[in-house]
C-alpha positions as CSV (number, residue, x, y, z in Angstrom):
1,M,-0.1,0.0,-0.2
2,F,2.9,2.2,0.6
3,G,3.8,2.3,-3.3
4,F,0.1,1.8,-4.6
5,E,-0.5,4.7,-6.9
6,P,-4.4,5.4,-7.6
7,Y,-3.2,8.3,-9.6
8,E,0.1,9.5,-11.0
9,G,2.4,11.0,-8.3
10,I,0.2,10.2,-5.6
11,R,1.2,7.4,-3.4
12,L,0.9,6.9,0.5
13,G,4.6,6.4,0.9
14,K,5.5,9.8,-0.7
15,Q,2.8,11.6,1.5
16,L,4.7,9.9,4.6
17,G,8.0,11.2,3.3
18,E,6.2,15.0,3.1
19,L,4.8,14.3,6.7
20,V,8.3,13.7,8.3
21,R,10.4,16.4,6.4
22,F,7.5,19.0,8.4
23,F,9.5,17.6,11.8
24,G,12.9,18.4,9.9
25,L,13.6,14.7,9.0
26,G,15.4,14.1,5.3
27,G,12.8,11.5,4.4
28,V,11.5,7.9,5.3
29,F,12.5,4.6,3.5
30,H,9.3,2.4,3.1
31,S,9.9,-1.3,2.2
32,D,8.3,-1.0,-1.0
33,E,11.1,0.9,-2.7
34,L,13.8,-1.1,-1.2
35,P,16.2,-2.4,-1.6
36,N,17.6,0.9,-2.6
37,H,19.7,3.7,-1.0
38,G,22.4,1.8,0.4
39,I,20.1,-0.9,1.9
40,E,20.4,-4.3,0.7
41,E,18.1,-7.4,0.6
42,L,20.3,-8.8,3.4
43,D,19.4,-5.9,5.3
44,I,15.7,-6.1,4.6
45,Q,15.4,-9.8,5.6
46,Q,17.1,-9.2,8.8
47,V,14.2,-6.2,9.6
48,K,11.7,-8.5,8.6
49,K,13.0,-11.3,11.0
50,T,13.5,-9.2,13.7
51,L,9.9,-7.5,13.3
52,E,8.5,-11.1,12.7
53,L,6.6,-9.7,9.6
54,G,4.3,-11.8,7.2
55,S,4.7,-12.0,3.3
56,K,2.4,-8.9,2.9
57,D,3.6,-6.5,5.8
58,G,5.5,-3.6,5.0
59,F,7.7,-1.4,7.5
60,L,9.3,2.0,7.3
61,I,12.7,3.1,8.4
62,L,13.4,6.5,9.9
63,A,16.5,8.2,11.4
64,G,16.7,11.4,13.7
65,E,16.9,12.4,17.1
66,Q,15.1,10.1,19.6
67,Q,12.7,12.4,21.0
68,K,12.2,13.6,17.4
69,I,11.5,10.3,16.0
70,D,9.0,9.6,18.7
71,L,6.6,12.4,17.8
72,V,7.1,11.5,13.9
73,I,6.3,7.8,14.6
74,E,2.8,9.2,16.3
75,S,2.3,11.2,13.5
76,I,2.9,8.3,10.8
77,I,0.4,6.1,12.4
78,K,-2.1,8.8,12.7
79,R,-1.8,9.3,8.9
80,I,-2.1,5.8,8.2
81,E,-5.0,5.3,10.1
82,D,-6.5,8.6,8.6
83,A,-5.7,7.0,5.0
84,K,-8.5,4.2,5.7
85,I,-11.1,7.2,5.9
86,G,-10.1,9.1,3.0
87,V,-8.7,12.5,2.4
88,P,-7.2,14.0,5.4
89,A,-8.0,17.4,6.9
90,E,-4.5,19.4,6.5
91,T,-3.2,22.4,5.1
92,R,-1.3,21.9,1.7
93,A,1.0,24.2,-0.6
94,A,1.1,24.2,-4.1
95,T,4.0,23.3,-6.1
96,S,5.5,24.8,-9.4
97,T,4.4,21.7,-11.4
98,G,0.8,22.3,-10.1
99,E,0.8,19.8,-7.4
100,T,0.3,20.1,-3.8
101,V,2.5,18.7,-1.0
102,F,1.8,18.5,2.7
103,L,2.6,21.8,4.6
104,R,1.2,21.7,8.2
105,P,-1.6,19.9,9.9
106,R,-4.8,21.7,10.3
107,P,-5.0,23.6,13.7
108,G,-7.4,22.1,16.2
109,A,-9.7,23.5,19.0
110,S,-6.5,23.8,21.2
111,R,-4.9,26.5,19.0
112,M,-7.7,28.7,19.3
113,Y,-6.4,31.1,21.8
114,P,-6.7,34.8,22.4
115,E,-4.1,37.1,20.5
116,T,-1.7,38.1,23.3
117,D,-0.2,41.2,21.4
118,I,-3.7,42.8,21.2
119,P,-5.2,44.6,24.2
120,P,-9.3,43.4,24.9
121,I,-11.6,46.0,23.5
122,I,-15.0,46.7,25.6
123,V,-17.7,46.6,23.2
124,E,-20.8,48.6,24.9
125,K,-24.6,47.2,24.4
126,N,-25.6,50.1,22.1
127,K,-22.6,49.5,19.6
128,L,-23.8,45.6,19.6
129,E,-27.3,46.7,18.6
130,E,-26.1,49.2,16.0
131,I,-24.1,46.4,14.6
132,Q,-27.0,44.0,14.9
133,N,-29.1,46.3,12.9
134,K,-26.6,46.8,10.1
135,I,-25.9,43.0,9.3
136,P,-26.7,42.6,5.9
137,K,-29.3,40.1,4.4
138,S,-28.3,36.6,3.5
139,W,-28.0,35.6,-0.3
140,E,-31.3,34.0,-0.2
141,E,-33.2,36.5,1.8
142,T,-32.1,39.1,-0.7
143,I,-33.4,37.3,-4.1
144,S,-36.3,36.1,-2.3
145,E,-37.1,40.1,-1.6
146,L,-36.4,41.1,-4.8
147,Q,-38.6,38.6,-6.4
148,N,-41.5,39.3,-4.0
149,T,-41.0,43.1,-4.3
150,Y,-41.2,43.4,-8.0
151,Q,-42.9,40.2,-8.8
152,L,-40.3,38.9,-11.1
153,N,-39.9,35.2,-12.1
154,H,-37.0,33.5,-10.6
155,Q,-34.9,33.6,-13.8
156,L,-35.5,37.4,-14.3
157,T,-34.7,37.9,-10.4
158,M,-31.4,35.9,-10.9
159,Q,-30.4,37.9,-13.9
160,I,-31.0,41.3,-12.4
161,F,-29.4,40.3,-9.1
162,D,-26.2,39.3,-11.2
163,S,-25.8,42.1,-13.5
164,D,-24.4,45.6,-13.0
165,Y,-28.0,47.1,-13.2
166,L,-29.5,46.4,-9.9
167,D,-29.7,49.7,-8.5
168,L,-30.7,51.2,-11.9
169,F,-33.3,48.7,-12.1
170,E,-34.7,49.6,-8.5
171,S,-34.6,53.2,-9.7
172,I,-36.4,52.9,-12.8
173,C,-39.1,50.8,-10.9
174,K,-40.0,53.7,-8.5
175,D,-42.0,54.9,-11.5
176,K,-45.3,52.3,-11.1
177,R,-46.1,53.1,-14.6
178,I,-43.6,50.8,-15.9
179,S,-43.4,46.8,-15.6
180,P,-40.6,45.8,-13.6
181,N,-40.4,42.6,-15.7
182,F,-40.1,44.6,-19.0
183,V,-37.2,46.8,-17.3
184,A,-35.4,43.8,-16.1
185,S,-36.2,42.4,-19.7
186,V,-34.7,45.2,-21.5
187,L,-31.8,45.6,-19.1
188,C,-30.5,41.8,-19.0
189,G,-31.9,40.9,-22.4
190,T,-32.1,43.8,-25.0
191,I,-28.9,45.4,-23.9
192,T,-26.9,42.2,-23.5
193,N,-28.3,40.9,-27.1
194,L,-26.8,44.5,-28.7
195,E,-23.4,43.6,-26.7
196,R,-23.3,40.2,-28.4
197,Q,-23.7,42.2,-31.9
198,G,-20.4,43.9,-31.0
199,L,-21.9,47.1,-29.6
200,D,-20.2,48.8,-26.4
201,S,-22.5,49.1,-23.4
202,K,-20.2,51.5,-22.1
203,L,-21.5,54.0,-24.2
204,L,-24.8,53.7,-23.0
205,K,-24.8,55.9,-19.7
206,N,-27.4,55.0,-16.8
207,N,-28.9,58.4,-16.9
208,E,-29.9,58.0,-20.6
209,I,-31.6,54.5,-19.8
210,E,-33.5,56.2,-17.1
211,K,-34.3,59.2,-19.6
212,A,-35.6,56.7,-22.0
213,F,-37.9,54.9,-19.6
214,S,-39.2,57.9,-18.4
215,L,-40.3,59.1,-21.9
216,L,-41.9,55.7,-22.3
217,A,-43.8,56.0,-19.0
218,D,-44.9,59.3,-20.3
219,D,-46.3,57.6,-23.5
220,K,-43.9,59.7,-25.6
221,I,-42.2,56.9,-27.2
222,A,-43.1,53.2,-27.6
223,K,-41.8,50.1,-26.0
224,E,-40.0,49.1,-29.3
225,S,-38.2,52.3,-29.4
226,L,-35.8,51.4,-26.7
227,E,-33.9,49.0,-28.6
228,I,-33.7,51.4,-31.5
229,I,-32.5,54.2,-28.9
230,F,-30.0,52.1,-27.4
231,E,-28.6,50.5,-30.5
232,S,-28.2,54.2,-32.0
233,I,-26.4,55.1,-28.6
234,M,-24.1,52.2,-28.2
235,S,-23.1,51.8,-31.8
236,G,-21.5,55.5,-31.5
237,K,-24.1,57.3,-33.8
238,T,-25.5,59.3,-31.2
239,H,-24.9,60.1,-27.6
240,T,-28.0,61.0,-25.9
241,V,-31.5,59.6,-26.2
242,S,-33.0,63.0,-27.4
243,E,-30.2,62.5,-30.1
244,A,-31.0,59.1,-30.8
245,I,-35.0,60.0,-31.3
246,E,-34.4,62.7,-33.6
247,K,-31.7,60.9,-35.8
248,T,-34.0,57.8,-35.9
249,S,-36.9,59.3,-36.4
250,I,-39.0,57.6,-33.8
251,N,-41.4,59.9,-32.7
252,K,-44.6,58.6,-31.6
253,V,-47.3,58.2,-33.9
254,D,-50.7,59.8,-32.7
255,S,-54.0,57.7,-32.5
256,S,-55.6,59.6,-35.8
257,E,-52.5,59.1,-37.8
258,L,-51.9,55.4,-37.0
259,E,-55.8,54.8,-37.8
260,K,-54.9,56.4,-40.9
261,I,-51.9,54.3,-41.7
262,L,-53.6,51.1,-40.9
263,D,-56.6,51.7,-43.0
264,E,-54.5,52.4,-45.7
265,L,-52.5,49.2,-45.1
266,V,-55.8,47.2,-45.1
267,N,-57.3,48.6,-47.9
268,A,-54.0,48.1,-50.1
269,N,-54.0,44.5,-49.0
270,L,-57.7,43.1,-49.6
271,K,-56.6,40.3,-51.9
272,I,-54.2,38.9,-48.8
273,I,-57.2,39.4,-46.5
274,E,-60.0,37.5,-48.8
275,E,-57.3,34.7,-49.4
276,Q,-56.0,34.1,-45.6
277,G,-58.9,35.6,-43.5
278,P,-57.8,36.1,-39.6
279,R,-54.3,34.7,-40.6
280,S,-53.8,37.7,-42.8
281,I,-52.6,39.6,-39.4
282,G,-49.2,38.2,-39.6
283,P,-48.2,39.4,-43.1
284,L,-49.9,43.0,-42.5
285,M,-48.4,43.0,-39.0
286,G,-45.0,42.6,-40.8
287,I,-45.7,45.2,-43.4
288,A,-46.9,47.7,-40.5
289,M,-43.8,47.2,-38.2
290,K,-41.5,48.2,-41.1
291,T,-42.8,51.5,-41.1
292,M,-43.9,52.1,-37.5
293,R,-41.3,50.1,-35.3
294,G,-40.5,52.3,-32.6
295,K,-43.2,54.9,-33.4
296,V,-46.1,52.9,-31.8
297,D,-46.3,50.1,-29.6
298,G,-46.4,46.5,-31.2
299,Q,-49.2,45.3,-29.4
300,K,-51.5,48.2,-30.1
301,I,-50.7,47.9,-33.8
302,N,-51.8,44.3,-33.7
303,Q,-55.1,45.0,-31.7
304,L,-56.1,47.5,-34.3
305,L,-55.1,45.4,-37.1
306,E,-57.3,42.5,-35.9
307,E,-60.1,44.8,-35.5
308,K,-59.9,46.2,-38.9
309,I,-59.2,42.6,-40.6
310,K,-62.6,41.5,-38.7
311,R,-64.7,44.3,-40.0
312,K,-63.4,43.8,-43.4
313,L,-64.1,40.3,-43.2
314,D,-67.5,40.9,-41.7
315,S,-68.3,43.4,-44.5
316,T,-67.5,41.0,-47.2
317,G,-69.5,38.1,-45.4
318,Q,-66.3,35.7,-45.2
């Protein structure tokens, strides 16, 4: 067992050698590597005879001062006993080859004594209470509170918590007109996707992100506008939300103008509506979004288009 190698370079005999060097000995000879190091077969047979060893028994040879040897033997016996259980608790050091070697035993309870060089400090009760009130919440408590406060699903909660936008998210969500789920999706989804396209999120400042959400809450821009605005800023084409809105022409379309545009769209595509019926919402929605993406909420366009298509079908008896 001293020479058994379950993994390359890992042997119990080698571990025992590291252990004895901790006590100042040069090493240890174990029977699996003998005869060698000046020890001959005749010497081995004499040791086996003296110790009355069987064919499967092993032995170790140590040399040193008697007082030190006794302590080393005691440690070796404990290490061999520990090997029957598993990996022992000990402090190990990394080597330049990426391995580890025994450094010192792990300290036990007997090592836990007060530091003698530092004078004791008396902590008053009110100070302890103050510290108690400032103890941060655990990771689990923080996640649970975040999820419950903003009614997020677990995945979005984890994403916003692990992102750089947690403080910004909570600041934006103070405006109750904006859905926290939508805010988290934009911060952790839309911006991340733009980054994957090679755009630079460092160009998008937090105050500009807040400004964009504020315009959305005031119904001055559509939800789809956010991605267009952020893409413009992150690409370096513009620097502010106002500049992005101006250069991308995403000013919000009012209701009367929207009605007019959709009426024209429906009348121009009567053949598609007659052929596909209610399913014509798909191709017509695609056409509408090409011209009005970022100017009108997509959900609103979809709702109005469905109503207009239905009325058109009803009028033709389909």
